[in-house]
N, C-alpha and C positions, 0 to 999 in steps of 0.2 A: 503494499500499500504506499502510495506517495505521501511524502511529507506535507505536500499542499493540502491534503484533506483535513489536516489538523489545525489549519489556520482558522481562527474564530471569524464568524460573520461580521463581527464588530470591526475587525481590522480591515476587511475588504469593503464594508459598506460606506466607508468615508471617502472612497476614491471615486473617480469620474465613471460615467456609464461606459466609455470605451475601455477603460481598465477592467471593468467587470465583465465585459463581453470577452475580452482576451482571457481573463481569469477563468471563465466558464469553459473556455477551450483549451485550457492548459495542457490536457493529455494529448491533443492533437498537434501541438507546437513542437517543433524539432529545431535544434541548433546544428547547422552543417557548415563547417569551414567558416565559423564566425557569422553565419547569415541565418536569420530566423525563416523558417518555412512552416506552413500549415498543411498538414496532411488531410486529404479527404478521399472519398471513394466516388469514383465516376460510374455510371451505369454502362458507359461504352468503353472506357480506358482502364478501368479498375482503380488501384490506387495511384494518386497523383499528388504532387507537392506544389503549393503555390507560395510564391515569395510574399512574405509579410512586408508590404510597403510602408515605410514610414510616411508621415504626414507631409513631410519636406520635399518628397519626390512624387507626390500624387498628381500635382498640376503638370509636372513635366512629362509623366507617363500619359496623361490625357492629351496634352498636345501632340505627343508623338503618335498615339493610337487613334486620335481623332482629328486634329487640326492639321497636321503635316500634309502638304500636298500629295504625298504618296499614300497616305491613309485615305484620301478621298472623302473626307467629312461624311462618314457613314452615319446612319441614323442611331437613335438610342439603342436599339436592340443589337445592331451589329457591333457597335462600340463596346456595349456590355459583354457580349460574347468574347470579344478580343481581350478585354480586361480579365474576365473571369477565367480564361484559359491559363493565365500566367501569374496573376496577382490576387492578393487578398488584403483588405483593410475593412474596419468597421464602417458600415454604412456605404460601402462602395456603389451599390446599385442606386441609392438616392443621390450620390454625388455625381456619378456618370450621368444619370437623367438630367440632373440640373445643369451640368456642363453642356449637353447636347441642346437643351432647351434655351440656354442663354447664349448660344454661339451665334455671333452677329452674321457670319457668312452663310451659315445654314439657314437662318431666319430670313435673310435676303434673297435666297434661291428658292425657298419653298412657298413663297408667295402668300404669307399670312397677311391678306390684304383687309383693311377695315371697309374699304368701299370696292366691292367686286365690279368688274367691268361688265358691260352688256354682252349678250350673245353675239358671236361672230355671225354676220349676214353676208350673202352673196352679193357681189358687185359686179354688174354687167358692164363690159367695156366694148367698144366699137372696133378697136385696132390693136395689134400686137404692141406691147410695151406702152400702152396708154396709161397703165397704172402699174407701178413697181413698188414692191414692199420689201423691207429689209427688217430683220430682227437685230437689235443691238443688245449686247450683254457686256457688263463691264465690271470692274473691280474683282477680276479672278486673281487669285494668288499667283505670284511669279514662281516659276519652277526652273530648275537648271536648264532644261531644254526649251522652255517657252517663256521668253521675257517680253 
């Protein structure tokens, strides 16, 4: 039996909620080469380990897995899947959802319009090139191959 079981509730109760969540999962947390991992069992992959990500690195990981041009600004579900395959931290689902919801680039592309446009209607013309239309899109992130 682990010595952790003998620590009184009074000692643990005065700590933060995050501390209590990690404390409740203590038997799943392992230290490997000085790095903390949380073991879990996947239905498809069996036993896997997730890196316990400190708060100071969470924003950087979200920038890499969501904001980076190579990441493609995936939506909430795909970003959540990318995070949950490798990392764990308390409330990561809420934090990922909030990150995607408040992403300015995603919001500008997804068309969350306050004033929806009218229906597109057919416009009859009398000669070729009498009317020409072009779609303009801007403020795309610069990438290495596309500046």
